[in-house]
Structures are given as structure tokens and as C-alpha cells.
PyMOL CGO cylinders between C-alpha atoms (Angstrom):
from pymol import cmd
from pymol.cgo import CYLINDER

trace = [
    CYLINDER, 11.26, 2.86, 12.18, 11.90, 3.29, 8.47, 0.3, 1, 1, 1, 1, 1, 1,
    CYLINDER, 11.90, 3.29, 8.47, 9.27, 4.83, 6.24, 0.3, 1, 1, 1, 1, 1, 1,
    CYLINDER, 9.27, 4.83, 6.24, 8.19, 3.32, 2.94, 0.3, 1, 1, 1, 1, 1, 1,
    CYLINDER, 8.19, 3.32, 2.94, 9.18, 5.29, -0.15, 0.3, 1, 1, 1, 1, 1, 1,
    CYLINDER, 9.18, 5.29, -0.15, 7.01, 6.16, -3.11, 0.3, 1, 1, 1, 1, 1, 1,
    CYLINDER, 7.01, 6.16, -3.11, 7.38, 7.36, -6.69, 0.3, 1, 1, 1, 1, 1, 1,
    CYLINDER, 7.38, 7.36, -6.69, 4.42, 8.80, -8.61, 0.3, 1, 1, 1, 1, 1, 1,
    CYLINDER, 4.42, 8.80, -8.61, 4.58, 7.49, -12.19, 0.3, 1, 1, 1, 1, 1, 1,
    CYLINDER, 4.58, 7.49, -12.19, 1.33, 9.02, -13.52, 0.3, 1, 1, 1, 1, 1, 1,
    CYLINDER, 1.33, 9.02, -13.52, -0.92, 11.75, -12.22, 0.3, 1, 1, 1, 1, 1, 1,
    CYLINDER, -0.92, 11.75, -12.22, -3.69, 13.30, -14.27, 0.3, 1, 1, 1, 1, 1, 1,
    CYLINDER, -3.69, 13.30, -14.27, -7.37, 14.18, -13.90, 0.3, 1, 1, 1, 1, 1, 1,
    CYLINDER, -7.37, 14.18, -13.90, -8.38, 10.47, -13.86, 0.3, 1, 1, 1, 1, 1, 1,
    CYLINDER, -8.38, 10.47, -13.86, -5.72, 8.50, -11.90, 0.3, 1, 1, 1, 1, 1, 1,
    CYLINDER, -5.72, 8.50, -11.90, -2.66, 8.64, -9.68, 0.3, 1, 1, 1, 1, 1, 1,
    CYLINDER, -2.66, 8.64, -9.68, -0.26, 5.69, -10.16, 0.3, 1, 1, 1, 1, 1, 1,
    CYLINDER, -0.26, 5.69, -10.16, 2.29, 5.33, -7.36, 0.3, 1, 1, 1, 1, 1, 1,
    CYLINDER, 2.29, 5.33, -7.36, 4.95, 2.67, -6.85, 0.3, 1, 1, 1, 1, 1, 1,
    CYLINDER, 4.95, 2.67, -6.85, 5.61, 1.91, -3.17, 0.3, 1, 1, 1, 1, 1, 1,
    CYLINDER, 5.61, 1.91, -3.17, 8.79, 0.28, -1.79, 0.3, 1, 1, 1, 1, 1, 1,
    CYLINDER, 8.79, 0.28, -1.79, 8.97, -1.08, 1.76, 0.3, 1, 1, 1, 1, 1, 1,
    CYLINDER, 8.97, -1.08, 1.76, 12.24, -2.19, 3.35, 0.3, 1, 1, 1, 1, 1, 1,
    CYLINDER, 12.24, -2.19, 3.35, 11.73, -4.85, 6.07, 0.3, 1, 1, 1, 1, 1, 1,
    CYLINDER, 11.73, -4.85, 6.07, 9.83, -3.18, 8.93, 0.3, 1, 1, 1, 1, 1, 1,
    CYLINDER, 9.83, -3.18, 8.93, 9.10, -0.01, 6.91, 0.3, 1, 1, 1, 1, 1, 1,
    CYLINDER, 9.10, -0.01, 6.91, 5.71, 1.66, 7.26, 0.3, 1, 1, 1, 1, 1, 1,
    CYLINDER, 5.71, 1.66, 7.26, 3.66, 4.30, 5.47, 0.3, 1, 1, 1, 1, 1, 1,
    CYLINDER, 3.66, 4.30, 5.47, 2.58, 6.21, 8.54, 0.3, 1, 1, 1, 1, 1, 1,
    CYLINDER, 2.58, 6.21, 8.54, -1.10, 6.65, 9.34, 0.3, 1, 1, 1, 1, 1, 1,
    CYLINDER, -1.10, 6.65, 9.34, -3.04, 8.06, 6.38, 0.3, 1, 1, 1, 1, 1, 1,
    CYLINDER, -3.04, 8.06, 6.38, -6.57, 8.25, 4.94, 0.3, 1, 1, 1, 1, 1, 1,
    CYLINDER, -6.57, 8.25, 4.94, -7.27, 7.46, 1.30, 0.3, 1, 1, 1, 1, 1, 1,
    CYLINDER, -7.27, 7.46, 1.30, -9.07, 10.23, -0.55, 0.3, 1, 1, 1, 1, 1, 1,
    CYLINDER, -9.07, 10.23, -0.55, -9.88, 8.09, -3.59, 0.3, 1, 1, 1, 1, 1, 1,
    CYLINDER, -9.88, 8.09, -3.59, -10.97, 4.56, -4.46, 0.3, 1, 1, 1, 1, 1, 1,
    CYLINDER, -10.97, 4.56, -4.46, -7.82, 2.56, -5.20, 0.3, 1, 1, 1, 1, 1, 1,
    CYLINDER, -7.82, 2.56, -5.20, -6.39, -0.72, -6.48, 0.3, 1, 1, 1, 1, 1, 1,
    CYLINDER, -6.39, -0.72, -6.48, -3.22, -2.33, -5.11, 0.3, 1, 1, 1, 1, 1, 1,
    CYLINDER, -3.22, -2.33, -5.11, -1.15, -4.32, -7.64, 0.3, 1, 1, 1, 1, 1, 1,
    CYLINDER, -1.15, -4.32, -7.64, 1.60, -6.35, -5.87, 0.3, 1, 1, 1, 1, 1, 1,
    CYLINDER, 1.60, -6.35, -5.87, 4.98, -6.59, -7.60, 0.3, 1, 1, 1, 1, 1, 1,
    CYLINDER, 4.98, -6.59, -7.60, 6.60, -8.80, -4.93, 0.3, 1, 1, 1, 1, 1, 1,
    CYLINDER, 6.60, -8.80, -4.93, 5.25, -11.33, -2.43, 0.3, 1, 1, 1, 1, 1, 1,
    CYLINDER, 5.25, -11.33, -2.43, 5.20, -10.88, 1.33, 0.3, 1, 1, 1, 1, 1, 1,
    CYLINDER, 5.20, -10.88, 1.33, 3.12, -9.95, 4.37, 0.3, 1, 1, 1, 1, 1, 1,
    CYLINDER, 3.12, -9.95, 4.37, 1.78, -6.48, 5.18, 0.3, 1, 1, 1, 1, 1, 1,
    CYLINDER, 1.78, -6.48, 5.18, 0.21, -5.47, 8.48, 0.3, 1, 1, 1, 1, 1, 1,
    CYLINDER, 0.21, -5.47, 8.48, -2.73, -3.09, 8.06, 0.3, 1, 1, 1, 1, 1, 1,
    CYLINDER, -2.73, -3.09, 8.06, -3.34, -1.13, 11.28, 0.3, 1, 1, 1, 1, 1, 1,
    CYLINDER, -3.34, -1.13, 11.28, -6.57, 0.82, 11.77, 0.3, 1, 1, 1, 1, 1, 1,
    CYLINDER, -6.57, 0.82, 11.77, -8.73, 2.07, 14.63, 0.3, 1, 1, 1, 1, 1, 1,
    CYLINDER, -8.73, 2.07, 14.63, -10.13, -1.44, 15.19, 0.3, 1, 1, 1, 1, 1, 1,
    CYLINDER, -10.13, -1.44, 15.19, -6.75, -3.17, 15.47, 0.3, 1, 1, 1, 1, 1, 1,
    CYLINDER, -6.75, -3.17, 15.47, -4.64, -4.86, 12.83, 0.3, 1, 1, 1, 1, 1, 1,
    CYLINDER, -4.64, -4.86, 12.83, -4.87, -7.44, 10.07, 0.3, 1, 1, 1, 1, 1, 1,
    CYLINDER, -4.87, -7.44, 10.07, -1.96, -9.25, 8.42, 0.3, 1, 1, 1, 1, 1, 1,
    CYLINDER, -1.96, -9.25, 8.42, -2.38, -9.65, 4.67, 0.3, 1, 1, 1, 1, 1, 1,
    CYLINDER, -2.38, -9.65, 4.67, -0.31, -11.81, 2.35, 0.3, 1, 1, 1, 1, 1, 1,
    CYLINDER, -0.31, -11.81, 2.35, 0.30, -10.18, -1.00, 0.3, 1, 1, 1, 1, 1, 1,
    CYLINDER, 0.30, -10.18, -1.00, 1.66, -11.82, -4.12, 0.3, 1, 1, 1, 1, 1, 1,
    CYLINDER, 1.66, -11.82, -4.12, 2.07, -10.82, -7.74, 0.3, 1, 1, 1, 1, 1, 1,
    CYLINDER, 2.07, -10.82, -7.74, -1.15, -11.41, -9.64, 0.3, 1, 1, 1, 1, 1, 1,
    CYLINDER, -1.15, -11.41, -9.64, -3.52, -10.89, -6.69, 0.3, 1, 1, 1, 1, 1, 1,
    CYLINDER, -3.52, -10.89, -6.69, -4.61, -7.29, -6.85, 0.3, 1, 1, 1, 1, 1, 1,
    CYLINDER, -4.61, -7.29, -6.85, -7.31, -5.86, -4.59, 0.3, 1, 1, 1, 1, 1, 1,
    CYLINDER, -7.31, -5.86, -4.59, -9.68, -2.86, -4.49, 0.3, 1, 1, 1, 1, 1, 1,
    CYLINDER, -9.68, -2.86, -4.49, -10.55, -0.56, -1.58, 0.3, 1, 1, 1, 1, 1, 1,
    CYLINDER, -10.55, -0.56, -1.58, -13.01, 2.33, -1.36, 0.3, 1, 1, 1, 1, 1, 1,
    CYLINDER, -13.01, 2.33, -1.36, -12.35, 5.97, -0.48, 0.3, 1, 1, 1, 1, 1, 1,
    CYLINDER, -12.35, 5.97, -0.48, -11.99, 6.66, 3.23, 0.3, 1, 1, 1, 1, 1, 1,
    CYLINDER, -11.99, 6.66, 3.23, -9.78, 3.75, 4.31, 0.3, 1, 1, 1, 1, 1, 1,
    CYLINDER, -9.78, 3.75, 4.31, -7.68, 5.06, 7.21, 0.3, 1, 1, 1, 1, 1, 1,
    CYLINDER, -7.68, 5.06, 7.21, -4.68, 2.99, 8.25, 0.3, 1, 1, 1, 1, 1, 1,
    CYLINDER, -4.68, 2.99, 8.25, -0.93, 2.48, 8.61, 0.3, 1, 1, 1, 1, 1, 1,
    CYLINDER, -0.93, 2.48, 8.61, 0.78, -0.21, 6.51, 0.3, 1, 1, 1, 1, 1, 1,
    CYLINDER, 0.78, -0.21, 6.51, 3.88, -2.09, 7.75, 0.3, 1, 1, 1, 1, 1, 1,
    CYLINDER, 3.88, -2.09, 7.75, 6.08, -4.64, 5.95, 0.3, 1, 1, 1, 1, 1, 1,
    CYLINDER, 6.08, -4.64, 5.95, 6.34, -7.71, 8.21, 0.3, 1, 1, 1, 1, 1, 1,
    CYLINDER, 6.34, -7.71, 8.21, 8.50, -9.60, 5.71, 0.3, 1, 1, 1, 1, 1, 1,
    CYLINDER, 8.50, -9.60, 5.71, 12.25, -10.07, 6.05, 0.3, 1, 1, 1, 1, 1, 1,
    CYLINDER, 12.25, -10.07, 6.05, 12.74, -8.72, 2.52, 0.3, 1, 1, 1, 1, 1, 1,
    CYLINDER, 12.74, -8.72, 2.52, 11.77, -5.65, 0.49, 0.3, 1, 1, 1, 1, 1, 1,
    CYLINDER, 11.77, -5.65, 0.49, 8.15, -5.44, -0.72, 0.3, 1, 1, 1, 1, 1, 1,
    CYLINDER, 8.15, -5.44, -0.72, 6.89, -3.42, -3.66, 0.3, 1, 1, 1, 1, 1, 1,
    CYLINDER, 6.89, -3.42, -3.66, 3.43, -2.68, -5.04, 0.3, 1, 1, 1, 1, 1, 1,
    CYLINDER, 3.43, -2.68, -5.04, 1.73, -0.23, -7.35, 0.3, 1, 1, 1, 1, 1, 1,
    CYLINDER, 1.73, -0.23, -7.35, -1.23, 1.78, -6.06, 0.3, 1, 1, 1, 1, 1, 1,
    CYLINDER, -1.23, 1.78, -6.06, -3.70, 3.06, -8.66, 0.3, 1, 1, 1, 1, 1, 1,
    CYLINDER, -3.70, 3.06, -8.66, -5.99, 5.77, -7.24, 0.3, 1, 1, 1, 1, 1, 1,
    CYLINDER, -5.99, 5.77, -7.24, -9.15, 6.49, -9.22, 0.3, 1, 1, 1, 1, 1, 1,
    CYLINDER, -9.15, 6.49, -9.22, -10.12, 10.17, -9.20, 0.3, 1, 1, 1, 1, 1, 1,
]
cmd.load_cgo(trace, "trace")
């Protein structure tokens, strides 16, 4: 399976701003967030969030950002048949 790619645009003592790109079927790999964060979708599509309790499919679309707290532990997979992109803003 293909892994999502990321580019860090800003990193300082307050935030980390990362742009993520997911080809169809691409995933992040299991990871745990060390900071509160906001996801800002650039494209629309469906992501599968997989954690210890199972999975949840989430539709993302430009203009519908969401916040999550430190400690989220999951894998993220693009279920769409097209590339998905979002910006992740981690709050230090």
C-alpha cells in the first residue's frame, strides 16, 4: 500500500503546519498525535480513520475543518478514487 506524503510548511515554537497528500488507497501508517491539531481540507473525499476500537469513515470537504485533542492514535486511509489533500495545523 502507498503511503501518504507530507510537506512541513511552517514549524516554530507555536505551531507545525503540514500539507498531506494521499493518492487513492494511500495511508499515513499508525501514529499518535503529540499535540492538539486542526485539519483543514483542501479537496473533498472520504478518509477511513482506524483506531483500536475499529474504524470510522469520514467525509471531508473544503470549508469543513475539524479539531482533535492530543493523544489521538490512528491510521488514516484515503478511500476515494482520487487524490486527497489537507493541511494539518498542530498547536504546540
